[in-house]
N, C-alpha and C positions, 0 to 999 in steps of 0.2 A: 405379218410383221416383217419390215424390211431388215436386211442383214445388219445395218448400222444400229437400229433400235434393239435388235436382238443382242448385239455385242454390248450395248450399254446396259441392258438388263442383266446380262450374265456377269458383267463387271462387278455388280453389287453382290452376287452370290459367291462371295469369297470371305474367308475368315476375317480379314481386315475390316472391310466395310460393315459386315454383320456385327462385329464386336463394337465398332464405333457407334453405329446406329443404336445398338442395344444400350450402350452407356448413356447416350443422349436421352433416349426414351425413359430409361430407368430413373435418371435424375429428375427429368421433367415431371413424370407422373407422381413420384414421391413428394417432390417439392410442392406441386399443386395440391395434393391431398393434405399434407401437413399445414400448408399455408391456409387452407380452408378452415382449419380449426384455430390456428394461432392468430391470424389476422384476416378474417373473411372479407372479400372484396365489397360486400354490400354494407359493411359496417361504417365506412367513411370514404370520402373521396381519396384520401391518402392511401387507404387500403386498396382501393380500386387501381390507383396508379402503380402501386407496388406489384400487384398481380399482373397488370397489363405490361409493365416493364419487363418482368421476368418472362412472360410468354413471348414478347417480341424478341428478346435475346435468344430464347430457345428456338423460335421459328427461324430466325436469321442464321443461327448455327446450322440447323438442318438444311436450309436452302443453299447456303454457300458450300456446305459439304457435298451436296448432290451436284452442284454446278462444277465444283473443282474436279470431281471424278468423271462426270459425264462429258464436260467440255474437252478435257484432256490437254496435254501440253502443246500440241501441234507437232505433227511429224513431217519431216522433210520428204518430198516425193522420192519414190524409188528411182534409182539410176539418175539422180540429180547431177547436173553439171552447171558450172558458171556460164554466163553469157559469152565471155571471152575465153577462148581455148588457152590463151597465154596465162590466164589466172589459175589454171589447174595446178601449176607447179607450186603455188602458195597454199594449197589445200591438202588435207589428209584424205585418203581414199578408204571407203568402207567396203570390205569384201562381202559382207552379208547383204547390204542394201544395193551393192553393185553400183555405187555412185560416190561422188565426192561429198565430203562433209562441209556444209556451209559454215561461215564464221559463227561461233558460239553454239554450234550443233555438236552433239555427242551421241554415240550409239548406246542404247540401253539394252542390256542382255535380257531383261525380263519382258520388255515390250517388243524386243527383236526389231526395233526400228531406230533410225536416227532421229533424235528429239531436238527440236529447236529450243535453244537457250535452256538446256537441261540443267536443273538444280540438283534433283535427286529423285529416286523412285520411292514413292511413299506407299507402304503396304496398307495403310489405313484407308486410303482412297482407291487402292488397287490400280494406281496409275502413276505416271511420272508428273512431277511439278516442273513446269517450263513456261515458255513464252505465253501461251494462250490462257493458262489457268493459274498463273502465279498470283494474280490479284484476288481471284476467288479463294484460293488456298489460304492466303494471308488473312483475308476477311473471316474465313471460317475459324482460323486459330484465334483471332482477336475476339470474336463473339463467343466462342467456346469458353475462353478464359473469363470474360465478363459474366456470362450466364452462370458458370459454375461458382464464381465468387459470390454472386447474388444468391444462388441456391444454398451455398454453405451457410450464409448468414440466416436464411429462412429456416433451414433444417436445424441448425444449432439452437436458434431461439425457440423453435417448436419443441425440440428435445428437452431443453431446460424447463420450458413451461410444463411439459408432461411429467417430468420427473419430480417437480416441486408442486404439482397440482394439489396434493393433500395439504401442503403447507399453506398455500393460498386460501384454501377452504377453511382451514383451522383459524386463520387470522381474519377471515371475513372478506378477502379480496376475490369475490366471486367472478368479477369481470375478467380476471386474469386466469381463471381455472377452466379454460376452454379446451385445452389439448388433453385428450384421453388416449393413453397408450395401451395397446395390447402387446402381447409378446411378439407377434409378427411385425406390427408397426414399429416397435422398438428396434428389432433386429434390422429391418429394412431401412429405417431412418439412419442408424449408425453406419450401415453398409454404404448408403448413398452419400453420407457425409465424407466417408473415406474416398469414394470414387470422385466426388467433386474436388476435394483437396488435391488428390492425385492429378486430376486434369489441370488444375490451376498451376501446379508446380511444373509438371512435365510439358504440357502444351504451352505454358507461359515461357519456358526456356526456349522452346522451338520457335515461338512467336518472336522473341527477341532476336534470335538468329536470323529469321526471315526479314525482320525490319532492318537489321544491320546490312543484310545482303541488298535490300532495295535502296537504302540510303547510299551505299557505295556502288550500286549498279554492278554487283559481282555475284555470280552464283557460287555454290559450294565448290564446284569443279574449278571455276576460274580463280577462286581463292587459292587452291592448291597449285594451279599453274603460276600464279603471281608469286607464291612462296618459292617455288623452284626458280623462277626468273630472278629473284633477289639473290639466291645462292649463286646462280650463274654470274650475276653482276659482281658479287664479291670475289668470285674465283677468276673471272675472265675480264672484268672491267667493262662489260658490255651493258650500257645503259638501256633500261627498258621502261617505257612509259605505258601504263595501262590506258587503253584508248577510250574506254566507255564511261569513265567517271566524269560526268558533265556538271557536277554540282548537286548538292542534296535535293533541292526543290525540283530540278529538272529530272533527276533520277527517280524521285517518288512519282512524278506525273506520268512516267513511262509505264508504271505498273498499277498504281492505285488511283482510281477515280470513281465517280458515282456508279458507273456501269461496269467497272472492272475490265474495260476493253483494253486489250494489249495494243501497244503502240507499234507502228511500223509494219513491215511485211514479213518479218522473221528471218530475212536473208541479208538485207542491207540495214546498217545501224548508224546512228549519229555518233561521230567520234571527235576526239579532241583535235585541235589544230596541230598540224605536224604529223598526225597519224593517218592511216588509211584503213580500208576494210580488212586488210590482211595483216595488220600489225600483230595481232594476237596469234593468228594461225602460223605466221612465220616463226614466232617464238616457240610455239608448240612443236613445230617440225625440228627446230634446233634442239629442243629438249629430248625429243625422240631419238635424234641422231646421237646425242651424248649417251642416252640410255643404252642404245645398241652397242656403242663403243665400250661401255662398262660391262656388258653382258658376258656370260661365260657359257660354253657348251658343256652339257652333262650327258652322259650315256647311261641308260637304265640297265642296271645289272640284276635288279630284282623287281618283279612286276608290282605295279601300284594298282590297287583295286578301284580307286576313285571314291572310296567311302569317306564320309565325313568323320566317322569314328572307327578307324581301322584297327580295333583292339586285337582281333584274332590274328591279323597278318603282320602288324607292325609293333604291337606291344603297348604297354601302359604309358611309357614316357612320351611317345608321339601323341597319344590321345589327350594327355593332360595339359599340353601346351599348344593348342591349335592356333592358327592365325585368326585374329579377331576381325573377321570380315565375312561377308556373304558371297564372296567370289567363289567360283566353282572349284571342286576338287576333280582332277582328271585321271582317267584310266590310262595306264601306260604298260606296254609290253617290253620284255627283255630285248635290248638292242635299239629301242627308240632313242633318238637324240632330242634333247630339249635345250632351247636357248633360255637360260635363267637370267632374270633381271632383278629379282628380289630374294633376299636370304633371311631365314629365321633359324633359330637354333635347331629345330627338328623338322622344318618345312622349307620348301623352295617353291618359287613362283616362276613360271616360264611358259614358253610357247613351243609346242611340239613341231619339230622340223620335218618337212616332207622327205621321205626316202627317195633317192634317185629313181626315176622312172615311175614315181607314184602319180596319183591323180591330182594335178595342180589346181583343179577347181574345187577340191574338197574343202569343207569348212575348217577355218582356223581353230585349232584346239589349244586353249590357253587356260591355265589355272594352277592351283597348288597341288603338291604331291610330297610324300614323306622324303626327307633328305637322305635317309639311310638306303633308299632304293637306287640312288644314283652315285656315280663317280665322275668327277670333273674330267672332261676331255680337253687336256691342255693344248694350246695352239702348236707347241713344238712336238707333240706326240706324232708318231708315224700314223697316218690315216689308214695305212694297210693293216695295222694292228686291230683296228676296230672292224675292218672288213673281214679279217680272218676270224675274229670273234663271232661275227654274225654267221659266217659260213659254218664254223664248228657247232654253233648252237642249232643251226638248221639241220645238221646231220644227226644231232642227238635226238631231235624230235621225230626224225624219219624212222 
């Protein structure tokens, strides 16, 4: 087995895909079983179409799920550079991949690669949703909603027929008294109705979000970039035009087609007149620069363990109000300096700064840590005070 096939197989051995496949199979098996009693396919042509339609929806859901996970989003080559060296100033640099980020590419912490046209990392397919698999992923969501909606109707009708079977027999409607419920079939039927309704609601909402993204030709990350661009426009008066919205029909054709084949090469994109390939990336760089200007340096006075629930070291107040994000919590030692860019009541988010003389090739450490561990290092403070603190702390440990 080749390494690529091995990685594909291992990708499914994860709680996300295993649960998703389990839900699909559970609803499918129970629906086919109950439908066999309620409206057996051999009873009429309409019954055959009903069964065939449901099986087609279930098979399509499974197929597009596998394709979305196995195909992947498309990763930017390691150490990627633009063709022209002059274009490098318009792009962000990725220290992990040791290359520049192409337009619409973003680094995924979980995949540990720069993803082309990254929308988000989906735990259910255990992969990112991006350029190559966005069509497959959206088709999976659509067929899952339709299949579960059909399953809900079949299971609910079967449950009704089984519960009122004695009533049908009593009044002589023997043709309607086909469903016989046991305690186990009753429990599993109710359970799978709940699963199917849950999928219709939750996956249906996600499907609408994805369709909106496709119609506007904007990923979830680009939505956030555009929102910040509007704030900058209100504050600075700098007009920003989103370059990739080419009209609803053109936007849809870039993602959704009969083969779900992604348009373009993942590096160069069709843009509006008056825009160029680096219109969005220049806006990102400007936002990053403003973010750095707003950041503040904090020095660690109390070690942070990096735990998601630091109850023992930080107390109950910190644990009861964590940042609602899957971004990492970082371990910090006394004397470390962190450049903070986001603030919460009990938590701070920032990047650990390298100590003078440290390993400049070390991996960037960025994440959340408890606010009470740090004290702001004001710009006007004497830098020697912090140096003296480090020296005194070093003597105490000796």
